[in-house]
N, C-alpha and C positions, 0 to 999 in steps of 0.2 A: 748090701754087697755080698757076694758069694765067694768065700775062699776056697781053695783047692781042696782042703780038707773037710769042708762043711758044705755038702751039697744042699742042705736044706735052706740056707740062706742065698738070696740072689745076688751074688758079687762075682768078681773076677779073682784071679791069682797072679802073681808075679813069676815068671820064668826066670832062670838063671842069667838070661841076657837083658833083662829089665824090660822085656815087652810084656805088657798085661795080657793075660790070656783067660779064656773061659775056663772056670773051675772044672777040673776033671778031664781037660783036653789039652791040646797043644794049639788049639785054634786061637790066633791072636784077636783081641778086641779091634785093633786096626783093620784087619782082613774083613771081619764082618761088617764094621762100619763102611769101608770101601765099596761093599757090595750093596748095602743099603743106599749109599750115596749115588751108585749106578742104577738105582730104580728097581732093584730086584725086591720082591715080596719076601717076607719072612719064609713062606712055604717054598719059593724058589730056592732061597739060599738053604734050606735044610734038604730040599730033595736033590738039588743039583751040585751042592759044594760040600757041606757038612751035615751028613744025616745023623751024626751023634749030637748034634745040638738040638734044643727044644726052643719053642718060641719064647719061653721064658728067658732062656740063655740070651737069645737076641736082644729081648727088652733090657736085660742086665747090662748088656753092652752099651745100649743107649743111655741108660742111667748112669753109667760109669763117665760117658763123655759129657754129660750135663753137668756131673759133680765136678768134673775138671774145668770146665768153662765157668762155673759158678764159683769156683776156689782161686781163679786167676783173673788178672786184669789183661784180657785178649782183645786186641783191636783187630776186626775183621774188615777187610775191603773187598768189594766184588772185583772179579777179574773178567774182562771181556773175553767172550768165546767166540 
């Protein structure tokens, strides 16, 4: 994980409003994950939305989400679209 004060490690940091954000930025992990969910490539996210992020930052967001799911008992169900 990369904490806000340690850019060498791949993790996120917590902002004062308890939303996890990418270290060194105000970009929330949720915002990045929503773009990934919408089908945008990492390159599109960086070029079109958050040029301050790196591919490693986006990977860290995915790793964060995986860690959350692994740590909790979450029951997902599909929703008809």
